[in-house]
C-alpha positions as CSV (number, residue, x, y, z in Angstrom):
1,M,-0.2,-0.1,0.1
2,R,2.8,2.5,1.0
3,A,4.4,1.6,-2.6
4,I,1.2,2.9,-4.2
5,V,1.1,6.2,-2.3
6,P,3.9,8.0,-4.2
7,D,2.5,6.9,-7.6
8,R,-1.0,8.0,-6.7
9,L,0.3,11.4,-5.3
10,S,2.2,12.1,-8.5
11,D,-0.7,11.3,-10.7
12,M,-2.9,13.8,-8.6
13,L,-0.2,16.3,-8.7
14,T,-0.1,16.0,-12.6
15,R,-3.9,16.0,-12.8
16,L,-4.0,19.4,-10.7
17,K,-1.3,20.8,-12.9
18,L,1.1,21.0,-9.9
19,T,4.2,19.9,-11.9
20,A,6.7,21.8,-9.8
21,V,5.6,20.6,-6.7
22,R,5.5,16.9,-8.3
23,D,9.3,17.3,-9.8
24,Q,10.7,18.7,-6.5
25,L,8.5,16.9,-3.8
26,D,11.0,14.9,-2.0
27,G,13.4,17.8,-2.0
28,L,10.9,20.2,-0.8
29,L,9.9,17.8,2.0
30,D,13.5,17.3,3.1
31,E,13.7,21.0,3.2
32,A,10.7,21.4,5.3
33,G,11.9,18.6,7.7
34,R,15.2,20.3,8.1
35,Q,13.6,23.8,8.9
36,E,11.1,22.0,11.3
37,L,8.1,23.6,9.3
38,S,4.5,23.2,10.4
39,L,2.1,21.4,8.0
40,R,0.8,24.8,7.0
41,E,4.1,26.4,6.7
42,T,4.9,23.0,4.4
43,L,1.9,23.9,2.2
44,V,3.1,27.5,1.7
45,L,6.5,26.4,0.8
46,L,4.9,24.1,-1.8
47,C,2.9,26.8,-3.1
48,E,5.5,29.2,-3.3
49,R,7.7,26.9,-5.5
50,E,4.8,26.0,-7.9
51,I,3.9,29.8,-8.4
52,A,7.4,30.6,-8.9
53,R,7.7,27.8,-11.6
54,K,4.5,29.0,-13.4
55,D,5.7,32.6,-13.4
56,E,8.9,31.7,-15.0
57,R,7.2,29.5,-17.6
58,R,4.7,32.5,-18.2
59,V,7.6,35.0,-18.6
60,E,9.5,32.7,-20.9
61,M,6.2,32.0,-23.3
62,T,5.5,35.8,-23.1
63,F,9.1,36.6,-24.2
64,K,8.7,34.2,-27.3
65,L,5.2,35.8,-28.3
66,A,6.8,39.4,-28.1
67,R,9.1,38.4,-30.9
68,F,11.8,40.7,-29.8
69,P,14.7,41.2,-32.5
70,F,17.2,40.4,-29.8
71,V,17.8,40.4,-26.1
72,R,18.6,44.0,-24.5
73,D,18.2,45.4,-21.0
74,L,18.7,48.7,-19.3
75,S,21.9,47.4,-17.6
76,G,23.6,47.0,-20.9
77,F,22.5,50.6,-22.0
78,D,25.2,53.3,-22.0
79,F,23.6,56.3,-20.7
80,S,27.0,58.3,-20.4
81,A,27.2,58.0,-24.4
82,Q,23.8,59.8,-24.4
83,P,23.6,62.9,-22.0
84,S,20.6,63.9,-23.5
85,L,18.5,61.1,-21.8
86,D,17.4,61.2,-18.2
87,P,18.2,57.8,-16.5
88,K,15.7,58.8,-13.8
89,Q,12.8,59.0,-16.5
90,I,13.7,55.8,-18.2
91,R,13.9,53.9,-15.1
92,E,10.6,55.5,-14.1
93,L,9.2,54.2,-17.4
94,A,10.6,50.7,-16.4
95,S,8.2,50.3,-13.7
96,A,5.5,50.0,-16.3
97,R,3.1,52.1,-14.7
98,W,2.4,54.0,-17.9
99,I,1.3,50.8,-19.5
100,A,-1.3,50.1,-16.9
101,N,-2.7,53.4,-17.6
102,G,-2.8,53.1,-21.3
103,E,-0.3,55.8,-22.0
104,N,2.1,56.0,-24.9
105,V,6.0,56.3,-25.0
106,L,7.6,58.1,-28.2
107,L,11.4,57.7,-28.3
108,L,12.7,60.0,-31.1
109,G,16.2,60.7,-32.4
110,P,18.7,59.8,-35.2
111,P,19.7,56.3,-36.4
112,G,21.9,54.5,-34.1
113,V,21.4,56.2,-30.8
114,G,19.8,53.4,-29.0
115,K,16.1,53.9,-29.5
116,T,15.4,50.1,-30.3
117,H,17.5,49.1,-27.3
118,L,15.5,51.1,-24.9
119,A,12.5,49.8,-26.5
120,V,13.2,46.1,-26.1
121,A,14.7,46.8,-22.7
122,L,11.4,48.3,-21.5
123,G,9.3,45.7,-23.2
124,R,11.2,43.2,-21.3
125,E,10.5,44.9,-18.2
126,A,6.9,45.1,-19.0
127,I,6.7,41.4,-19.3
128,L,8.3,40.9,-16.0
129,A,5.6,43.3,-14.5
130,G,3.0,40.8,-15.8
131,H,1.9,42.8,-19.1
132,S,1.5,41.2,-22.7
133,V,3.9,42.8,-25.2
134,Q,4.0,42.5,-29.0
135,F,7.2,43.9,-31.0
136,V,6.8,44.8,-34.4
137,A,8.4,47.0,-37.3
138,A,6.2,49.8,-38.7
139,T,6.6,48.5,-42.2
140,T,5.3,45.2,-41.0
141,V,2.2,46.7,-39.2
142,V,1.3,48.6,-42.3
143,A,1.8,45.5,-44.8
144,Q,-0.3,43.2,-42.5
145,L,-3.2,46.1,-42.1
146,A,-2.9,46.3,-46.0
147,K,-3.1,42.7,-46.5
148,G,-6.0,42.4,-44.2
149,H,-7.9,45.3,-45.7
150,G,-7.4,43.4,-49.2
151,E,-8.6,40.2,-48.0
152,G,-11.6,41.6,-46.1
153,R,-10.2,40.8,-42.6
154,L,-9.1,44.0,-41.6
155,E,-11.2,44.0,-38.4
156,E,-9.3,40.8,-37.5
157,R,-5.7,42.3,-38.0
158,L,-6.6,45.4,-35.9
159,A,-7.9,42.9,-33.1
160,Q,-4.6,41.1,-33.3
161,F,-2.8,44.3,-32.8
162,A,-5.1,45.7,-30.5
163,K,-4.8,42.7,-28.0
164,P,-1.3,43.0,-26.2
165,K,-1.2,45.3,-23.4
166,L,1.9,47.2,-24.8
167,L,2.4,47.4,-28.6
168,I,6.0,48.3,-29.6
169,I,6.1,49.8,-33.1
170,D,9.7,50.2,-34.2
171,E,11.4,52.6,-36.9
172,L,8.4,54.9,-38.0
173,G,9.5,57.0,-40.7
174,Y,12.4,55.5,-42.2
175,L,10.0,55.1,-45.1
176,P,6.9,57.2,-46.0
177,F,3.4,55.7,-45.9
178,E,1.2,55.6,-48.8
179,P,-2.2,57.6,-48.1
180,N,-4.2,54.5,-47.8
181,A,-1.4,53.0,-45.4
182,A,-1.6,56.1,-43.2
183,H,-5.5,55.7,-42.9
184,L,-4.9,52.2,-41.9
185,F,-2.4,53.3,-39.3
186,F,-4.6,55.8,-38.1
187,Q,-7.5,53.1,-37.5
188,L,-5.0,51.2,-35.2
189,V,-4.0,54.2,-33.2
190,S,-7.7,54.9,-32.5
191,R,-8.3,51.3,-31.5
192,R,-5.7,51.3,-28.8
193,Y,-6.5,54.7,-27.7
194,E,-6.8,55.1,-23.9
195,R,-7.2,51.3,-24.0
196,G,-3.5,50.1,-24.9
197,A,-0.3,51.5,-24.6
198,I,2.0,52.1,-27.3
199,L,5.8,52.6,-27.5
200,L,6.9,53.9,-30.6
201,T,10.5,54.6,-32.1
202,S,10.9,57.2,-34.9
203,N,13.9,58.9,-36.5
204,R,11.7,61.8,-37.3
205,S,10.4,64.7,-35.3
206,V,6.7,65.1,-34.8
207,G,6.8,67.9,-36.8
208,E,8.0,65.9,-39.9
209,W,5.2,63.2,-39.7
210,G,3.2,64.9,-42.1
211,S,5.4,63.8,-44.9
212,V,5.7,60.5,-43.4
213,F,2.3,59.8,-43.8
214,S,1.7,61.8,-47.1
215,D,-1.3,63.2,-45.4
216,P,-0.8,66.2,-42.8
217,V,-4.5,65.9,-41.6
218,V,-3.9,62.2,-40.9
219,A,-0.6,62.8,-39.3
220,T,-2.4,65.5,-37.0
221,A,-5.0,63.0,-36.0
222,I,-2.5,60.2,-35.3
223,L,-0.6,62.6,-33.2
224,D,-3.6,64.0,-31.5
225,R,-4.1,60.4,-30.1
226,L,-0.6,59.4,-29.6
227,L,0.2,62.7,-27.6
228,H,-2.6,63.0,-25.3
229,H,-1.3,60.7,-22.8
230,S,2.2,60.4,-23.6
231,H,6.0,60.7,-22.7
232,V,8.0,62.1,-25.5
233,I,11.8,61.4,-25.3
234,T,14.2,62.7,-27.9
235,I,17.7,61.6,-28.1
236,R,20.4,63.8,-29.2
237,G,23.8,62.2,-29.6
238,D,26.1,60.3,-32.0
239,S,25.4,57.0,-33.6
240,Y,26.7,54.1,-31.4
241,R,27.5,52.2,-34.5
242,L,29.6,55.0,-35.9
243,K,31.3,55.3,-32.6
244,E,32.3,51.6,-32.7
245,K,33.8,52.0,-36.2
246,R,35.8,54.9,-35.4
247,R,37.2,53.2,-32.4
248,S,38.1,50.2,-34.5
249,G,39.8,52.3,-37.3
250,L,37.3,51.7,-39.9
251,L,36.0,55.1,-40.0
252,Q,38.2,58.2,-39.6
253,K,37.5,62.0,-39.5
254,P,40.0,63.8,-42.0
255,A,42.9,65.3,-40.3
256,A,43.0,69.1,-40.2
257,P,46.4,69.4,-41.7
258,E,45.2,67.5,-44.9
259,A,42.3,70.0,-45.3
260,K,44.8,72.7,-45.3
261,S,47.0,71.1,-47.8
262,E,44.1,70.7,-50.1
263,K,43.0,74.3,-49.8
264,K,46.5,75.2,-50.7
265,S,46.8,72.8,-53.8
266,C,43.4,74.1,-54.8
267,S,44.6,77.7,-54.5
268,K,47.4,77.5,-57.1
269,P,45.3,76.4,-60.0
270,L,43.0,79.5,-59.1
271,A,46.0,81.8,-59.0
272,R,47.2,80.7,-62.3
273,Y,43.8,80.8,-64.0
274,S,43.4,84.4,-62.7
275,A,47.1,85.4,-64.1
276,M,45.9,83.8,-67.5
277,T,42.6,85.8,-67.7
278,G,44.5,89.1,-66.7
279,A,47.1,88.5,-69.6
280,L,44.0,87.6,-72.1
281,R,42.4,90.9,-71.1
282,E,45.5,93.0,-71.9
283,R,46.1,91.3,-75.3
284,L,42.1,91.8,-76.0
285,A,42.6,95.3,-75.2
286,T,45.5,95.9,-77.3
287,V,43.8,94.2,-80.5
288,L,40.8,96.5,-79.8
289,Q,42.9,99.8,-80.1
290,T,45.1,98.8,-83.3
291,T,41.9,97.7,-85.1
292,R,39.5,100.7,-84.0
293,G,41.2,102.9,-86.6
294,S,40.5,100.6,-89.5
295,L,37.0,100.0,-88.8
296,P,34.2,102.2,-90.8
297,H,32.4,105.0,-88.8
298,V,29.0,104.0,-87.8
299,A,26.4,106.6,-86.9
300,A,24.9,106.1,-83.5
301,G,21.5,104.0,-83.8
302,S,22.4,102.8,-87.4
303,N,22.6,99.2,-88.2
304,P,25.9,98.2,-90.0
305,D,24.6,95.2,-91.4
306,V,21.6,96.7,-93.1
307,A,22.6,98.0,-96.7
């Protein structure tokens, strides 16, 4: 009978989906014995381990569903290289309270300053805080919405992008939108307005979005909804990639002495050109003086070509 008990207990834990307790049962009971835990305290220990396992699996699955292009976190971001950023503001955003409130974050700046790095890092923090996240490029969003519209499944596509608590749209502005695509994007922003948070990265300032969407009216309507409850962060700095190339020697700035020598070399041909034109003027003046006396006199206002 005693030999049957462990098998029955394992089967019941499996049926209850308490797989962490099932897999660690002997070790957990030994730990409870060493700590001389009461029956209630032992149950608490078992439940804590089960919850920890489920949270771990939930986070792993949510990371996969988010489809991040790479793994980045805030600890790997070099704030000293981007002095225009306020680390306190970024860490405040990492708390994910803005996501619970349905607010938006706009990360603006030139290419290579770390916008996507921050977007991924904040997305990971959102997952750890218990929120669902989806990462997608702006061009992919537009392509999928346009495809859904063409197939008569636009509502399905909009519902798909409206589902996650945080939608991260990366690289808006690198390619201009067609007017129809801009209207589809407006529908997405309207669907998530005050219901789901959006984190958006762009290399264009908001003042340039009229050209991005090929329609200033639609751009204004989109910005009206995005900026209503938002945190706009503009990064002003050099590209990380260019800095790395300069450090490795692949990209070098022209030296000042070389620039001066180029100016000198350019000035010599110019001086010779000026001397030549001066000599030609003198010769032309001499020719005119010698031939002026041999030319027939022409009265003022007459045409010498007319017989």
